[in-house]
C-alpha positions as a Markdown table, in Angstrom:
| # | Residue | x | y | z |
|---|---|---|---|---|
| 1 | Glu | -74.0 | -49.4 | -3.7 |
| 2 | Asp | -76.1 | -50.0 | -6.9 |
| 3 | Gln | -74.6 | -53.0 | -7.8 |
| 4 | Ala | -75.0 | -54.4 | -4.2 |
| 5 | Leu | -78.3 | -53.7 | -4.4 |
| 6 | Gln | -79.1 | -56.0 | -7.5 |
| 7 | Asp | -77.5 | -59.1 | -5.1 |
| 8 | Asp | -80.2 | -60.9 | -3.4 |
| 9 | Arg | -78.0 | -62.2 | -0.8 |
| 10 | Tyr | -76.6 | -59.0 | 0.1 |
| 11 | Leu | -79.9 | -57.4 | 0.2 |
| 12 | Ser | -81.3 | -60.5 | 2.5 |
| 13 | Leu | -78.4 | -59.9 | 5.0 |
| 14 | Arg | -78.9 | -56.2 | 5.1 |
| 15 | Tyr | -82.6 | -56.5 | 5.8 |
| 16 | Lys | -82.1 | -59.1 | 8.6 |
| 17 | Phe | -79.4 | -57.0 | 10.3 |
| 18 | Val | -81.4 | -53.6 | 10.1 |
| 19 | Arg | -84.8 | -55.3 | 10.9 |
| 20 | Ser | -82.8 | -56.8 | 14.0 |
| 21 | Gly | -81.7 | -53.4 | 15.2 |
| 22 | Val | -77.8 | -54.5 | 15.1 |
| 23 | Ser | -77.2 | -51.7 | 12.5 |
| 24 | Thr | -79.0 | -49.2 | 10.5 |
| 25 | Asp | -79.6 | -48.3 | 6.7 |
| 26 | Ala | -78.1 | -45.1 | 7.2 |
| 27 | Glu | -74.8 | -46.9 | 8.1 |
| 28 | Phe | -74.7 | -49.4 | 5.3 |
| 29 | Tyr | -75.6 | -46.8 | 2.9 |
| 30 | Asp | -72.4 | -45.1 | 4.0 |
| 31 | Glu | -69.6 | -46.8 | 1.8 |
| 32 | Leu | -66.6 | -45.7 | 4.4 |
| 33 | Ser | -68.3 | -47.4 | 7.0 |
| 34 | Tyr | -67.1 | -50.5 | 9.2 |
| 35 | Gln | -70.8 | -51.5 | 9.1 |
| 36 | Arg | -70.8 | -51.3 | 5.3 |
| 37 | Lys | -67.4 | -53.2 | 4.9 |
| 38 | Ser | -68.6 | -55.8 | 7.2 |
| 39 | Leu | -71.5 | -56.7 | 5.3 |
| 40 | Cys | -70.0 | -56.5 | 1.9 |
| 41 | Trp | -67.1 | -59.0 | 3.3 |
| 42 | Leu | -70.0 | -61.2 | 4.6 |
| 43 | Ala | -72.2 | -61.1 | 1.1 |
| 44 | Phe | -68.9 | -60.9 | -1.2 |
| 45 | Gly | -66.0 | -61.8 | 0.5 |
| 46 | Asp | -66.6 | -64.7 | 2.7 |
| 47 | Arg | -65.7 | -68.3 | 1.5 |
| 48 | Leu | -68.3 | -69.7 | 4.0 |
| 49 | Ala | -71.0 | -67.7 | 2.0 |
| 50 | Val | -73.8 | -67.6 | 4.6 |
| 51 | Glu | -77.2 | -66.9 | 4.0 |
| 52 | Ala | -79.6 | -64.4 | 5.8 |
| 53 | Ser | -81.6 | -67.6 | 7.2 |
| 54 | Asp | -78.5 | -69.1 | 9.1 |
| 55 | Pro | -78.9 | -68.3 | 12.7 |
| 56 | Phe | -75.2 | -67.6 | 13.1 |
| 57 | Ala | -74.9 | -64.9 | 10.2 |
| 58 | Met | -75.5 | -62.2 | 12.5 |
| 59 | Gln | -72.8 | -63.3 | 14.9 |
| 60 | Arg | -70.5 | -63.6 | 11.9 |
| 61 | Tyr | -71.3 | -60.1 | 10.8 |
| 62 | Ile | -70.8 | -58.9 | 14.3 |
| 63 | Leu | -67.3 | -60.5 | 14.5 |
| 64 | Ala | -66.5 | -58.9 | 11.2 |
| 65 | Thr | -67.4 | -55.5 | 12.6 |
| 66 | Ile | -64.6 | -55.8 | 15.2 |
| 67 | Tyr | -62.1 | -56.3 | 12.8 |
| 68 | Tyr | -63.3 | -53.4 | 10.0 |
| 69 | Gly | -64.3 | -51.4 | 13.0 |
| 70 | Leu | -60.9 | -51.4 | 15.0 |
| 71 | Gly | -58.5 | -50.8 | 12.1 |
| 72 | Glu | -58.3 | -53.8 | 10.3 |
| 73 | Pro | -55.3 | -55.3 | 12.3 |
| 74 | Gln | -53.2 | -57.8 | 10.3 |
| 75 | Arg | -52.4 | -59.9 | 13.2 |
| 76 | Met | -56.1 | -60.8 | 13.6 |
| 77 | Leu | -56.0 | -62.1 | 9.7 |
| 78 | Asn | -52.9 | -63.9 | 10.5 |
| 79 | Glu | -54.4 | -65.8 | 13.3 |
| 80 | Gly | -57.5 | -66.9 | 11.1 |
| 81 | Trp | -59.9 | -64.1 | 11.8 |
| 82 | Leu | -62.4 | -63.9 | 9.0 |
| 83 | Ser | -61.3 | -66.9 | 7.2 |
| 84 | Gly | -63.8 | -69.2 | 5.3 |
| 85 | Gln | -63.9 | -71.6 | 8.5 |
| 86 | Phe | -67.1 | -71.2 | 10.8 |
| 87 | Glu | -66.3 | -68.5 | 13.5 |
| 88 | Cys | -66.0 | -71.1 | 16.6 |
| 89 | Glu | -62.8 | -72.3 | 14.3 |
| 90 | Trp | -60.9 | -69.2 | 14.9 |
| 91 | Thr | -59.0 | -70.1 | 17.6 |
| 92 | Pro | -57.2 | -69.0 | 20.0 |
| 93 | Leu | -58.9 | -65.7 | 19.4 |
| 94 | Val | -62.6 | -66.9 | 19.5 |
| 95 | Gly | -63.9 | -69.3 | 22.0 |
| 96 | Cys | -67.3 | -70.8 | 21.6 |
| 97 | Asp | -69.6 | -72.7 | 24.0 |
| 98 | Ser | -68.8 | -76.2 | 25.2 |
| 99 | Arg | -72.1 | -77.7 | 24.7 |
| 100 | Thr | -72.7 | -76.7 | 21.2 |
| 101 | Asp | -69.5 | -75.2 | 19.8 |
| 102 | Ser | -71.6 | -72.8 | 17.9 |
| 103 | Thr | -72.0 | -69.6 | 19.7 |
| 104 | Val | -69.2 | -67.2 | 20.7 |
| 105 | Thr | -68.8 | -67.1 | 24.3 |
| 106 | Arg | -64.9 | -65.8 | 24.6 |
| 107 | Leu | -62.8 | -63.2 | 22.8 |
| 108 | Ala | -59.2 | -63.1 | 23.5 |
| 109 | Leu | -57.7 | -60.2 | 21.4 |
| 110 | Ser | -54.8 | -59.0 | 23.8 |
| 111 | Gly | -52.2 | -57.3 | 21.8 |
| 112 | Thr | -53.6 | -57.8 | 18.4 |
| 113 | Gly | -53.4 | -54.0 | 17.5 |
| 114 | Leu | -57.0 | -52.9 | 18.0 |
| 115 | Thr | -57.3 | -49.0 | 17.5 |
| 116 | Gly | -60.5 | -46.9 | 18.1 |
| 117 | Glu | -64.0 | -47.4 | 19.9 |
| 118 | Leu | -65.5 | -50.9 | 20.2 |
| 119 | Pro | -68.3 | -51.3 | 17.7 |
| 120 | Lys | -71.9 | -50.8 | 19.1 |
| 121 | Glu | -72.8 | -54.0 | 17.7 |
| 122 | Met | -70.8 | -56.1 | 20.1 |
| 123 | Glu | -73.9 | -55.5 | 22.4 |
| 124 | Phe | -75.3 | -58.4 | 20.6 |
| 125 | Leu | -73.2 | -60.9 | 21.5 |
| 126 | Thr | -75.2 | -61.5 | 24.3 |
| 127 | Asp | -73.8 | -65.0 | 25.3 |
| 128 | Ile | -70.3 | -63.6 | 25.8 |
| 129 | Asp | -68.6 | -64.4 | 29.0 |
| 130 | Tyr | -64.8 | -63.8 | 28.4 |
| 131 | Ile | -63.2 | -60.7 | 26.9 |
| 132 | Asp | -59.7 | -59.7 | 26.8 |
| 133 | Phe | -59.2 | -56.8 | 24.8 |
| 134 | Ser | -55.8 | -55.6 | 27.0 |
| 135 | Val | -52.7 | -54.0 | 25.3 |
| 136 | Asn | -54.5 | -52.4 | 22.3 |
| 137 | Glu | -55.2 | -48.7 | 21.5 |
| 138 | Leu | -59.1 | -48.7 | 22.4 |
| 139 | Ser | -60.9 | -45.8 | 23.9 |
| 140 | Gly | -64.2 | -44.5 | 24.1 |
| 141 | Asn | -67.6 | -45.2 | 25.9 |
| 142 | Leu | -68.4 | -48.6 | 26.9 |
| 143 | Thr | -72.1 | -48.1 | 28.4 |
| 144 | Asn | -73.9 | -49.4 | 25.8 |
| 145 | Leu | -72.2 | -52.5 | 25.2 |
| 146 | Phe | -72.7 | -53.7 | 28.7 |
| 147 | Asp | -76.4 | -53.8 | 28.4 |
| 148 | Gly | -76.0 | -56.9 | 26.5 |
| 149 | Trp | -73.3 | -58.5 | 28.2 |
| 150 | Arg | -75.3 | -60.3 | 31.3 |
| 151 | Tyr | -73.5 | -63.4 | 31.5 |
| 152 | Leu | -70.0 | -61.6 | 31.5 |
| 153 | Asp | -67.5 | -63.3 | 33.9 |
| 154 | Thr | -64.1 | -62.0 | 32.9 |
| 155 | Leu | -63.2 | -58.5 | 31.5 |
| 156 | Lys | -59.9 | -57.5 | 30.7 |
| 157 | Ile | -59.3 | -53.9 | 29.2 |
| 158 | Ala | -55.9 | -53.1 | 30.7 |
| 159 | Ser | -53.2 | -50.9 | 28.9 |
| 160 | Asn | -55.7 | -48.9 | 26.8 |
| 161 | Ser | -56.8 | -45.3 | 26.7 |
| 162 | Phe | -60.3 | -45.3 | 28.3 |
| 163 | Gln | -61.0 | -42.6 | 30.2 |
| 164 | Tyr | -64.7 | -42.9 | 32.3 |
| 165 | Ile | -66.2 | -46.1 | 33.7 |
| 166 | Pro | -69.6 | -46.6 | 32.5 |
| 167 | Glu | -72.3 | -45.7 | 35.0 |
| 168 | Asn | -73.8 | -49.2 | 34.3 |
| 169 | Leu | -70.7 | -51.2 | 34.9 |
| 170 | Tyr | -72.1 | -52.2 | 38.3 |
| 171 | Thr | -74.6 | -54.3 | 36.3 |
| 172 | Leu | -72.4 | -56.9 | 35.2 |
| 173 | Thr | -73.3 | -58.9 | 38.4 |
| 174 | Glu | -71.7 | -62.0 | 37.0 |
| 175 | Leu | -68.0 | -60.6 | 36.6 |
| 176 | Thr | -65.6 | -62.3 | 38.9 |
| 177 | Glu | -62.4 | -60.6 | 37.6 |
| 178 | Leu | -62.0 | -57.2 | 36.5 |
| 179 | Asp | -59.0 | -55.5 | 35.1 |
| 180 | Ile | -58.9 | -51.9 | 33.9 |
| 181 | Ser | -55.6 | -51.1 | 35.1 |
| 182 | Leu | -53.2 | -48.8 | 32.8 |
| 183 | Asn | -55.6 | -46.6 | 31.4 |
| 184 | Asp | -56.6 | -43.0 | 31.8 |
| 185 | Phe | -59.6 | -43.4 | 33.8 |
| 186 | Val | -60.2 | -40.3 | 36.1 |
| 187 | Gly | -62.1 | -39.2 | 39.3 |
| 188 | Pro | -63.5 | -41.1 | 42.0 |
| 189 | Ile | -63.7 | -44.8 | 41.9 |
| 190 | Pro | -67.4 | -45.6 | 41.9 |
| 191 | Ser | -68.7 | -46.9 | 44.9 |
| 192 | Asn | -71.5 | -49.1 | 42.9 |
| 193 | Leu | -68.7 | -51.4 | 42.5 |
| 194 | Gly | -69.2 | -52.8 | 46.0 |
| 195 | Ser | -72.5 | -54.2 | 44.5 |
| 196 | Met | -70.7 | -56.7 | 42.5 |
| 197 | Thr | -70.4 | -59.4 | 44.7 |
| 198 | Asn | -69.3 | -62.0 | 43.0 |
| 199 | Leu | -65.8 | -60.5 | 42.2 |
| 200 | Val | -62.6 | -62.3 | 43.1 |
| 201 | His | -59.9 | -60.4 | 41.0 |
| 202 | Leu | -60.2 | -56.6 | 40.9 |
| 203 | Asp | -57.5 | -54.5 | 39.5 |
| 204 | Leu | -58.0 | -50.6 | 39.0 |
| 205 | Ser | -54.1 | -49.9 | 39.5 |
| 206 | Gln | -52.2 | -47.1 | 37.5 |
| 207 | Asn | -54.9 | -45.0 | 36.3 |
| 208 | Ala | -55.6 | -41.4 | 37.8 |
| 209 | Phe | -58.7 | -42.2 | 40.0 |
| 210 | Asn | -58.5 | -39.8 | 43.1 |
| 211 | Gly | -60.7 | -39.1 | 46.1 |
| 212 | Ile | -61.1 | -41.6 | 48.9 |
| 213 | Ile | -61.3 | -45.4 | 48.5 |
| 214 | Pro | -64.8 | -46.7 | 48.7 |
| 215 | Asp | -65.6 | -49.6 | 51.3 |
| 216 | Phe | -65.8 | -52.6 | 49.6 |
| 217 | Arg | -66.9 | -54.6 | 52.7 |
| 218 | Asn | -69.3 | -56.6 | 50.8 |
| 219 | Leu | -67.0 | -57.9 | 48.1 |
| 220 | Ser | -66.3 | -61.2 | 50.2 |
| 221 | Phe | -65.1 | -63.2 | 47.6 |
| 222 | Leu | -62.3 | -60.8 | 46.7 |
| 223 | Lys | -58.9 | -62.4 | 46.6 |
| 224 | Ser | -56.9 | -59.3 | 45.0 |
| 225 | Leu | -57.6 | -55.7 | 44.9 |
| 226 | Tyr | -55.1 | -53.7 | 43.2 |
| 227 | Leu | -55.1 | -49.7 | 43.8 |
| 228 | His | -51.7 | -48.6 | 43.6 |
| 229 | His | -50.5 | -45.6 | 41.3 |
| 230 | Asn | -53.4 | -43.6 | 41.3 |
| 231 | Glu | -54.1 | -40.5 | 42.8 |
| 232 | Leu | -56.2 | -41.6 | 45.8 |
| 233 | Thr | -56.2 | -39.9 | 49.3 |
| 234 | Gly | -57.3 | -40.8 | 53.0 |
| 235 | Ser | -57.1 | -43.9 | 54.6 |
| 236 | Met | -57.8 | -47.8 | 53.7 |
| 237 | Pro | -61.5 | -48.5 | 54.8 |
| 238 | Pro | -61.5 | -50.9 | 57.9 |
| 239 | Gly | -64.3 | -53.0 | 55.8 |
| 240 | Ile | -61.5 | -53.9 | 53.3 |
| 241 | Cys | -58.9 | -54.5 | 55.6 |
| 242 | Thr | -61.3 | -56.8 | 57.4 |
| 243 | Leu | -61.4 | -59.1 | 54.3 |
| 244 | Arg | -57.7 | -59.6 | 54.8 |
| 245 | Phe | -59.1 | -62.1 | 57.4 |
| 246 | Phe | -60.9 | -64.1 | 54.8 |
| 247 | Glu | -60.4 | -64.5 | 50.7 |
| 248 | Leu | -58.5 | -61.3 | 50.2 |
| 249 | Leu | -54.6 | -62.2 | 49.8 |
| 250 | Ser | -53.3 | -59.3 | 48.0 |
| 251 | Leu | -53.9 | -55.6 | 48.5 |
| 252 | Thr | -52.1 | -52.6 | 47.1 |
| 253 | Ser | -52.0 | -48.9 | 47.4 |
| 254 | Asp | -49.9 | -45.9 | 47.5 |
| 255 | Cys | -49.0 | -46.3 | 51.1 |
| 256 | Asn | -45.2 | -46.0 | 50.9 |
| 257 | Pro | -44.0 | -43.9 | 53.8 |
| 258 | Ser | -41.6 | -41.5 | 52.0 |
| 259 | Ser | -44.7 | -40.5 | 49.5 |
| 260 | Leu | -47.7 | -41.2 | 51.8 |
| 261 | Glu | -51.0 | -40.7 | 49.8 |
| 262 | Val | -53.1 | -43.6 | 51.3 |
| 263 | Glu | -52.6 | -44.6 | 55.1 |
| 264 | Cys | -52.7 | -48.4 | 55.4 |
| 265 | Glu | -51.3 | -50.5 | 58.1 |
| 266 | Pro | -48.9 | -53.3 | 57.0 |
| 267 | Thr | -51.3 | -55.6 | 58.3 |
| 268 | Cys | -53.8 | -54.5 | 55.7 |
| 269 | Cys | -52.0 | -53.6 | 52.5 |
| 270 | Thr | -49.6 | -56.3 | 51.4 |
| 271 | Ala | -47.8 | -54.1 | 48.8 |
| 272 | Cys | -47.3 | -50.4 | 48.6 |
| 273 | Gly | -46.8 | -48.5 | 45.0 |
| 274 | Asp | -46.7 | -52.0 | 43.0 |
| 275 | Tyr | -47.9 | -55.5 | 42.9 |
| 276 | Asp | -47.1 | -57.6 | 45.5 |
| 277 | Thr | -46.7 | -60.8 | 43.5 |
| 278 | Asp | -45.1 | -61.7 | 39.8 |
| 279 | Lys | -48.6 | -61.0 | 38.3 |
| 280 | Asn | -48.7 | -59.9 | 34.8 |
| 281 | Pro | -51.7 | -58.3 | 34.2 |
| 282 | Phe | -52.1 | -59.0 | 30.4 |
| 283 | Gln | -51.1 | -62.8 | 30.7 |
| 284 | Arg | -53.9 | -64.9 | 28.9 |
| 285 | Asn | -56.0 | -67.5 | 30.8 |
């Protein structure tokens, strides 16, 4: 720490990130913290050698926290993460806006070996519109992150170990695709998901949701709704069945006659206990 404090660029970057609220002085003081490791990489290990005055310095720092905060997986390095190139060239893991090709809008990190809780710093990626963190070993609370992701269109976190749906998930009003299948989510399905009226694909399957199915009749753009392999009971709400006359092409639940948990007419549900297509929930777009 004493040696780092004698470096002007380290100090300038640290001051910038503390003043912006993205990280704290206490976090940077801790030599074992992912924030400290990320800052040291940016100040001393990054061949691009960005200055604190660089408008994209914080963006690059936040991407470093994803690596250092989630287990430092080798696959990310193998695919160009933390290379000396500008971060928009860390393809295919990173994508940037089409207009300037400078602001990160896409993170495609499915199956990259991520472990732990998503770094809180990710909230400051405020232009992000696509996130795929499927097939990893992630857990923890996502609540604080959602406050900054107002443009998020696609969220895929299937096949992880998340347990609780954040109360503010419904505030992601731009979402068209939400895949949280194959996690450890428990409790009732939040009824306020029904206010996310831009949803086109919603996969809640293979969790431990219980109780009755909320009436999502307002999700008029919905084309697929997967609810199978949960602990849901009762009947499929008539409002959801009505959507089958419009855009809804795929609707699954645990409606097998041999082990009936959810009552659903064949004219409503398109499959019982499994997907009704060759859908691969982890395939990249």
